[in-house]
MARBA-3410 file (N, C-alpha, C, O; in Angstrom, 1 decimal):
69
-0.9,9.5,8.7,-1.6,8.9,8.7,-2.6,8.7,9.9,-1.8,9.3,10.6 ~ -3.2,8.5,10.4,-4.3,8.9,11.8,-4.4,7.5,12.0,-4.4,6.6,11.2 ~ -4.4,7.5,13.4,-4.6,5.8,14.1,-6.2,5.3,13.2,-6.2,4.2,12.9 ~ -6.8,5.7,13.0,-7.7,4.8,12.7,-7.6,4.4,11.2,-8.1,3.4,10.8 ~ -6.9,5.3,10.4,-6.6,4.9,9.1,-5.7,3.6,9.7,-6.4,2.6,9.8
-4.7,3.5,10.0,-3.6,2.7,10.4,-4.4,1.4,11.1,-3.9,0.3,11.0 ~ -5.5,1.5,11.6,-6.2,0.4,12.4,-7.0,-0.7,10.9,-6.8,-1.9,10.7 ~ -7.7,0.5,10.1,-8.4,-0.2,9.2,-7.3,-1.0,8.1,-7.6,-2.1,7.8 ~ -5.9,-0.4,7.6,-5.2,-1.1,7.2,-4.4,-2.0,7.7,-4.0,-2.8,6.9 ~ -3.9,-2.2,9.0,-4.0,-3.2,9.9,-4.7,-4.6,9.8,-4.0,-5.6,9.8
-6.4,-4.4,9.8,-7.2,-4.9,9.5,-7.2,-5.6,8.2,-7.5,-6.8,8.1 ~ -6.9,-4.6,7.0,-7.2,-5.1,5.8,-5.7,-5.9,5.6,-5.6,-6.4,4.4 ~ -4.7,-6.1,6.4,-3.5,-6.7,6.2,-3.8,-8.3,6.7,-3.3,-9.3,6.3 ~ -4.6,-8.0,7.7,-4.3,-9.7,8.4,-5.9,-10.4,7.2,-5.8,-11.7,7.0 ~ -6.7,-9.9,6.8,-7.4,-10.8,6.3,-6.9,-11.9,4.9,-5.9,-11.5,4.3
-7.5,-13.0,4.6,-7.0,-13.7,3.9,-7.2,-13.0,2.6,-8.1,-12.2,2.5 ~ -6.2,-13.3,1.3,-6.2,-12.9,-0.3,-7.3,-12.9,-1.2,-7.4,-12.4,-2.3 ~ -8.2,-13.6,-0.6,-9.6,-13.3,-1.3,-10.3,-12.5,-0.5,-11.2,-12.0,-1.3 ~ -10.5,-12.1,0.5,-11.1,-10.9,1.1,-10.5,-9.7,0.8,-11.2,-8.8,0.3 ~ -9.3,-9.6,0.9,-8.3,-8.7,0.5,-8.7,-7.6,-0.7,-8.7,-6.4,-0.7
-9.1,-8.7,-1.9,-9.5,-8.6,-3.3,-11.0,-7.8,-3.0,-11.4,-6.7,-3.3 ~ -11.7,-8.6,-2.4,-13.4,-7.8,-2.1,-13.2,-6.6,-1.3,-14.1,-5.8,-1.2 ~ -12.3,-6.6,-0.8,-12.6,-5.1,0.0,-11.8,-4.1,-0.9,-12.1,-2.9,-0.8 ~ -10.7,-4.4,-1.7,-10.0,-3.7,-2.4,-11.3,-3.4,-4.1,-11.3,-2.4,-4.8 ~ -11.7,-4.0,-4.2,-12.8,-3.6,-5.3,-13.6,-2.9,-4.7,-13.6,-1.8,-5.2
-14.3,-3.0,-3.6,-15.3,-2.3,-3.2,-14.6,-0.6,-2.7,-15.2,0.4,-3.1 ~ -13.4,-0.6,-2.0,-12.9,0.7,-2.0,-12.8,1.1,-3.3,-13.3,2.2,-3.4 ~ -12.3,0.7,-4.5,-11.9,1.6,-5.6,-13.2,2.3,-6.4,-13.4,3.4,-6.9 ~ -14.3,1.0,-6.2,-15.8,1.6,-6.3,-16.2,2.9,-6.2,-16.7,3.7,-7.0 ~ -15.6,3.1,-4.7,-16.0,4.3,-4.3,-15.1,5.4,-4.5,-15.5,6.6,-4.3
-14.1,5.4,-4.8,-13.0,6.2,-5.2,-13.2,6.6,-6.6,-12.8,7.8,-6.9 ~ -13.6,5.8,-7.4,-13.4,5.9,-9.0,-13.6,7.5,-9.3,-12.8,8.1,-10.0 ~ -14.8,7.9,-8.7,-15.6,9.4,-8.9,-15.2,10.7,-7.9,-15.7,11.8,-7.9 ~ -13.7,10.0,-6.9,-13.5,11.2,-6.2,-12.6,12.2,-7.1,-11.8,11.6,-7.9 ~ -12.8,13.6,-7.1,-12.2,14.5,-7.5,-10.8,14.5,-6.9,-10.8,15.1,-5.8
-9.6,14.0,-7.2,-8.7,14.2,-6.5,-8.0,15.4,-7.2,-8.3,15.6,-8.4 ~ -7.3,16.3,-6.5,-6.5,17.2,-7.1,-4.9,16.9,-8.0,-4.4,15.9,-7.6 ~ -4.4,17.5,-8.6,-3.2,16.9,-9.7,-2.5,16.7,-8.4,-2.9,17.1,-7.3 ~ -1.2,15.8,-8.8,0.1,15.6,-7.9,0.8,16.4,-8.7,0.7,16.6,-9.9 ~ 1.6,16.9,-7.8,2.9,17.7,-8.4,4.0,17.0,-8.6,4.1,15.8,-8.2
5.0,17.6,-9.4,6.2,16.6,-9.6,6.6,16.4,-8.7,6.8,15.2,-8.6 ~ 6.9,17.2,-7.4,7.4,16.8,-5.9,6.6,15.7,-5.2,7.0,14.9,-4.4 ~ 5.6,15.8,-5.6,4.6,14.3,-4.9,5.0,13.0,-5.7,5.6,12.0,-5.3 ~ 4.4,13.5,-7.0,5.0,12.0,-7.8,6.5,11.9,-7.1,6.8,10.8,-6.7 ~ 7.5,12.8,-7.0,8.6,12.1,-6.8,8.8,11.2,-5.2,9.2,10.1,-5.2
8.4,11.8,-4.3,8.1,11.2,-3.1,7.7,10.4,-3.0,7.9,9.8,-1.9 ~ 6.8,10.0,-3.8,5.5,8.6,-3.4,6.5,7.7,-4.3,6.5,6.5,-3.9 ~ 7.2,8.0,-5.3,8.0,7.2,-6.1,9.1,6.7,-5.6,9.4,5.5,-6.0 ~ 10.0,7.4,-4.5,10.8,7.4,-3.7,10.2,6.0,-2.4,10.8,5.0,-2.2 ~ 9.3,6.4,-2.0,8.7,5.8,-1.0,8.3,4.1,-1.1,8.4,3.1,-0.3
7.8,4.4,-3.0,7.4,3.0,-3.3,8.7,2.2,-3.7,8.5,0.9,-3.8 ~ 9.8,2.6,-3.9,10.7,2.2,-4.5,11.7,1.4,-3.0,12.4,0.4,-3.1 ~ 11.5,2.2,-1.8,12.4,1.8,-0.6,11.4,0.9,-0.3,11.9,-0.2,-0.2 ~ 10.2,0.9,-0.1,9.7,-0.3,0.1,9.8,-1.6,-0.8,9.7,-2.8,-0.4 ~ 10.0,-1.3,-1.8,10.1,-2.7,-2.9,11.4,-3.3,-2.3,11.5,-4.4,-1.8
13.1,-2.0,-2.2,14.1,-2.7,-1.7,13.7,-3.3,-0.5,14.1,-4.5,-0.6 ~ 13.1,-3.0,0.7,13.0,-3.4,1.7,12.4,-4.7,1.6,12.8,-5.7,2.2 ~ 11.4,-4.9,0.6,10.4,-6.1,0.6,12.0,-7.2,0.0,12.4,-8.3,0.5 ~ 12.3,-6.9,-0.8,13.4,-7.7,-1.5,14.1,-8.2,-0.8,14.0,-9.4,-0.9 ~ 15.0,-7.9,-0.1,16.0,-7.8,1.2,15.2,-8.8,2.1,15.9,-9.7,2.4
14.2,-8.7,2.5,13.3,-9.6,3.3,13.2,-10.6,3.1,13.1,-11.4,3.9 ~ 13.2,-10.8,1.5,12.7,-11.8,0.8,14.0,-12.8,0.5,13.9,-14.0,0.1 ~ 15.1,-12.2,0.6,16.6,-12.8,0.4,17.3,-13.2,1.6,17.8,-14.2,1.8 ~ 17.0,-12.0,2.6,17.0,-12.8,4.2,16.5,-14.3,4.1,17.2,-15.3,4.0 ~ 15.0,-14.3,4.2,14.3,-15.1,4.6,14.9,-16.7,3.5,14.9,-17.9,3.9
15.2,-16.2,2.2,15.6,-17.4,1.2,16.5,-18.1,1.4,16.6,-19.3,1.1 ~ 17.4,-17.2,2.0,18.4,-17.7,2.3,19.6,-18.3,3.9,20.7,-18.9,4.1 ~ 18.4,-17.7,4.6,18.7,-17.7,5.7,19.8,-16.9,6.3,20.5,-17.4,7.1 ~ 20.1,-15.7,6.1,21.0,-14.7,6.4,20.0,-13.9,7.6,20.4,-12.9,8.1
END
């Protein structure tokens, strides 16, 4: 991910929820007709692993903040 993409995502993350939804809707409108190449099984496995690791991290952070550990 390049610096510009990271900056855009950081700006997105700093928006209130209602504005994040507006931005997401506009992005989805723009990408709905993009011809993405098909994902390979390896691509799917790697993205799935990234997602599960992120969710595990999020859950651990939530538990730490909830329990005060």
